[in-house]
C-alpha positions in Angstrom: 212.9 139.8 120.0 210.6 142.7 119.2 210.3 141.6 115.6 209.3 138.1 116.7 206.5 139.3 119.0 205.0 141.4 116.2 204.8 138.4 113.9 202.8 136.3 116.4 198.9 136.4 116.0 197.0 138.4 118.7 195.4 136.2 121.4 191.6 135.7 121.3 189.0 133.7 123.1 186.6 131.3 121.5 183.0 131.3 122.9 180.7 128.4 122.1 176.9 128.9 122.1 174.8 126.4 124.0 173.2 123.7 121.9 169.5 124.0 121.4 167.4 121.6 123.3 165.9 120.3 120.1 167.6 120.5 116.7 166.3 119.7 113.3 168.2 116.9 111.5 168.9 116.6 107.9 165.4 115.3 107.3 163.9 118.4 108.8 162.6 116.5 111.8 163.3 117.5 115.4 166.2 115.4 116.7 167.8 114.6 120.0 170.2 117.1 121.7 173.6 116.8 120.2 172.3 115.4 116.9 174.6 116.0 114.0 173.7 118.9 111.7 174.1 119.1 108.0 177.6 118.8 106.7 179.5 122.0 105.8 178.5 123.3 102.4 175.3 121.2 102.3 172.0 123.1 101.8 170.1 123.7 105.1 166.5 122.6 105.8 163.8 124.4 103.9 162.0 127.1 105.8 158.3 126.4 106.3 156.1 128.8 104.4 152.5 129.7 105.4 150.0 128.8 102.6 148.6 132.4 102.5 151.9 134.2 102.9 153.3 135.9 99.9 157.0 135.4 99.1 159.1 138.4 99.2 159.4 139.9 95.7 156.6 137.6 94.4 153.9 139.4 92.3 150.6 140.0 94.0 147.7 137.7 93.0 145.0 139.5 91.2 141.4 138.8 92.3 139.9 137.2 89.3 136.1 136.9 88.6 136.4 133.1 89.0 137.9 133.6 92.5 135.1 136.0 93.4 132.5 133.4 92.3 134.3 130.7 94.4 134.3 132.9 97.5 130.6 133.8 97.0 129.8 130.1 96.6 131.6 129.2 99.8 129.7 132.0 101.6 126.4 130.8 100.3 127.1 127.2 101.3 128.2 128.3 104.8 125.0 130.4 105.2 122.8 127.5 104.1 124.6 125.1 106.5 124.1 127.5 109.4 120.4 127.8 108.6 120.0 124.0 108.4 121.7 123.6 111.8 119.4 126.3 113.3 116.4 124.5 111.8 117.3 121.2 113.2 118.0 122.7 116.7 114.6 124.5 116.7 112.8 121.3 115.5 114.4 119.4 118.3 113.4 121.9 120.9 109.9 122.2 119.5 109.4 118.5 119.1 105.9 118.4 120.6 105.0 114.8 119.7 101.6 113.9 118.4 99.5 111.3 120.2 100.3 107.6 120.1 97.2 106.7 118.2 98.3 109.0 115.3 101.9 107.7 115.4 100.7 104.1 115.1 98.9 104.8 111.8 101.6 106.8 110.2 104.7 105.6 108.3 106.0 104.5 105.0 106.7 106.5 102.0 110.5 106.8 102.2 112.6 109.9 102.8 110.5 113.0 102.4 112.8 114.7 99.9 113.3 111.8 97.4 110.2 109.7 97.7 106.5 110.7 97.2 104.7 111.1 100.6 101.2 111.9 101.6 101.1 114.5 104.4 97.9 115.4 106.2 97.8 119.1 107.4 95.3 119.8 110.1 94.5 123.3 111.4 92.5 123.1 114.7 89.8 125.7 115.4 91.1 126.0 118.9 92.5 129.4 119.7 94.6 131.0 122.5 92.5 132.9 125.1 93.8 136.1 123.5 92.6 135.4 120.0 89.5 133.2 120.6 86.3 134.1 119.0 83.2 134.2 121.2 82.2 130.5 121.6 85.3 129.1 120.0 87.3 126.4 121.7 90.6 127.3 123.3 93.8 125.3 123.1 93.7 122.3 125.4 89.9 121.7 125.0 88.4 119.3 122.4 88.2 121.1 119.1 87.3 120.4 115.5 89.8 120.6 112.6 89.3 124.0 111.0 91.2 123.0 107.9 92.0 119.6 106.3 94.6 119.6 103.6 96.4 116.7 102.0 99.8 117.3 100.4 101.6 115.0 98.0 105.3 115.9 98.1 108.8 114.4 97.5 110.4 112.7 94.5 109.1 115.3 92.1 105.4 115.1 93.3 103.6 118.3 94.3 99.8 118.3 94.7 97.3 119.6 97.2 93.8 118.3 98.0 91.5 120.2 100.4 88.5 118.5 102.1 85.7 120.8 103.2 85.2 120.6 106.9 81.4 120.1 106.5 81.9 117.0 104.4 79.9 114.1 105.8 81.8 110.8 106.3 81.7 107.7 108.4 83.9 108.3 111.4 85.2 104.8 112.5 83.4 103.7 115.6 81.2 106.8 115.8 78.9 106.7 112.7 78.2 109.5 110.3 79.3 113.0 111.1 81.1 116.0 109.6 84.7 115.1 108.9 86.1 117.9 111.2 84.3 116.2 114.1 86.8 113.3 114.1 89.5 115.5 115.6 87.3 116.7 118.4 86.1 113.1 119.1 89.4 111.2 119.0 92.2 113.7 118.3 94.8 113.5 115.5 94.7 109.7 115.5 91.0 109.4 114.7 91.3 112.3 112.2 94.1 110.4 110.3 92.1 107.1 110.4 89.0 108.9 109.1 90.7 110.5 106.2 92.4 107.2 105.3 89.2 105.3 105.4 87.2 107.9 103.5 89.6 108.4 100.7 91.2 105.0 100.7 94.8 106.4 100.9 97.7 105.9 103.2 98.8 109.0 105.2 102.5 108.9 105.8 103.0 112.0 107.9 100.9 114.5 109.9 101.4 118.2 110.5 99.3 120.2 112.9 99.4 123.9 112.5 100.1 125.9 115.6 98.0 129.0 115.3 99.7 130.6 118.3 103.1 130.6 116.5 101.9 130.9 112.9 102.0 134.7 112.8 105.7 134.7 114.0 106.6 132.6 111.0 105.0 135.0 108.6 106.7 138.0 110.3 110.1 136.2 110.2 109.6 136.0 106.4 109.0 139.7 106.3 105.3 139.2 105.3 103.9 137.4 102.2 102.2 138.6 99.0 98.6 137.5 98.7 96.6 137.9 95.5 92.9 137.6 95.5 89.5 139.2 95.6 88.4 141.7 98.2 88.0 140.5 101.8 86.3 142.1 104.8 86.3 139.9 107.8 85.6 140.6 111.5 87.5 138.3 113.9 86.4 138.2 117.5 83.6 140.6 116.7 85.8 143.0 114.8 87.9 146.0 116.0 84.8 147.8 117.3 84.3 144.9 119.8 87.9 144.5 120.8 88.6 142.0 118.0 90.3 142.3 114.7 89.0 143.5 111.4 90.7 142.4 108.1 90.2 144.6 105.0 91.8 143.6 101.8 91.3 145.2 98.4 91.1 143.2 95.2 94.6 142.5 93.9 98.0 141.9 95.6 98.5 142.8 99.2 101.5 142.2 101.5 100.2 140.4 104.6 101.9 140.4 108.0 101.5 137.5 110.4 98.3 138.8 112.1 96.6 139.5 108.7 97.6 136.1 107.3 96.2 134.3 110.3 92.9 136.3 110.1 92.6 135.5 106.4 93.2 131.8 106.9 90.4 131.8 109.6 87.9 133.9 107.6 84.6 132.1 107.2 82.3 135.0 106.4 83.5 137.5 103.9 81.3 140.6 104.0 82.8 141.8 100.8 81.5 138.7 99.0 78.6 137.2 101.0 77.9 134.6 98.4 81.2 132.8 99.1 81.1 129.3 100.8 83.7 127.2 102.5 85.4 126.4 99.2 86.5 130.0 98.9 88.1 129.8 102.4 90.1 126.6 101.6 91.3 128.2 98.3 92.5 131.2 100.3 94.4 128.8 102.6 96.0 127.2 99.6 97.0 130.6 98.3 98.6 131.5 101.6 100.7 128.3 101.5 101.8 129.1 98.0 102.7 132.6 99.0 104.8 131.3 101.9 106.6 129.0 99.5 107.3 131.9 97.0 108.6 134.1 99.8 110.9 131.3 101.2 112.7 131.0 97.8 113.2 134.8 97.5 116.5 136.7 98.0 114.9 138.7 100.8 114.3 135.5 102.8 117.8 134.1 102.0 119.2 137.1 103.8 117.2 136.3 106.9 117.2 132.5 106.5 118.5 131.6 109.9 115.6 133.5 111.6 113.1 131.8 109.3 114.7 128.4 110.0 114.2 129.0 113.7 110.5 130.1 113.4 109.3 127.4 110.9 109.4 124.3 113.2 107.7 126.3 116.0 104.6 126.9 113.8 103.8 123.2 113.6 103.5 119.9 115.5 104.5 116.9 113.5 105.6 113.2 113.7 108.5 114.1 111.4 111.9 114.6 113.1 114.3 117.3 112.1 115.8 115.7 108.9 112.5 114.4 107.6 110.8 117.7 108.2 113.6 119.5 106.5 113.4 117.1 103.6 109.6 117.8 103.4 110.2 121.5 103.2 113.0 121.0 100.6 110.6 118.8 98.5 108.0 121.6 98.6 110.5 124.2 97.5 111.9 122.3 94.6 108.7 120.7 93.5 107.5 123.6 91.4 103.9 124.9 91.3 101.5 122.6 93.2 98.4 121.2 91.5 95.7 122.5 93.8 92.2 120.9 94.0 89.2 120.9 96.4 87.0 117.8 97.0 83.9 119.2 95.5 80.5 118.4 97.1 77.8 116.9 95.0 74.9 117.2 97.4 73.6 117.9 100.9 72.4 115.4 103.5 70.8 115.4 106.9 72.8 114.2 109.9 71.4 112.0 112.7 71.5 115.0 115.1 69.3 117.0 112.7 72.1 119.1 111.2 73.1 119.1 107.6 76.3 118.4 105.8 77.9 118.0 102.3 78.2 114.8 100.4 80.7 113.8 97.6 79.7 111.1 95.1 82.1 108.2 94.7 83.1 109.0 91.1 84.1 112.6 92.0 86.0 111.4 95.0 87.9 108.7 93.1 88.9 111.0 90.3 90.1 113.6 92.8 92.2 111.1 94.7 93.7 109.6 91.5 94.7 113.1 90.3 96.2 113.9 93.7 98.3 110.7 93.9 99.6 111.2 90.4 101.0 114.5 91.7 
């Protein structure tokens, strides 16, 4: 009896684990409770591996130069995308629409990046109360256009044509007067119509420079490099009278926002008294070129989102975010602009007794043809 008991296997209890609520079937998909698992001896489902997880025992991946370049390209693309989004948001917030009369005359030309467009840039001589010169108009009051500049941009075109503000023209419905008077008489709409009639060109878009926010754009760029002759200009009576005095030596100077605005507004240069209005518009053209050069610099790339936010706030335009962005892109990739000034050929007396500049038809036609050829 004792020997028989020793030969019997010892008693034991079998415990079964609870089935999981969901179980993977042979196809690796979640199945119903109680679904049959893989047959004994069959390979189980493959474990999911994370794409960036290194397998145990696998060799470490070396960071190759090609991979570094790829990562840098991705970072640059992301930075540009963020800057473009910031630009579009700022343009939407700052979308101060121009008057209906101007809108009714504008249009055509196609997308600003890929098609040649003619853009009229107007800088009003109206100032804020803080920076107004004695006797100057303040924002909100009728004012003359201090600068009149045509740009030809898009589709590989890149040209500039400045019109002196004292040029005498026929203002539609108002007779002969200086061309800058059109803005004061009928706003941007009449200014566009006057330029189109005088030069026999179609203006596709309008940009009005906001002098109040213009310095902020220059400061966001970290200043711009201006190269030219010496300038001594007293704005608002000069520093001695509570205004601003600009002093630039001959050569290259880095301008901040306040200096750039003062230079663009300078009419009387005490350093070169013989200068006329043609020197002023050429300085304005140089400032625009300096802004362009700074925008494409590495320094600006680092602060590009801040520049993208400030740029739309410095202007008023009929162009919406994408077309304004396309216009800026066309300016940046268009190379060096062909700059010209509509040169006067004589002087005439106005009906009110004042005097202005005249341009003969041959000179005007040649300048326009050169401008449209881009």
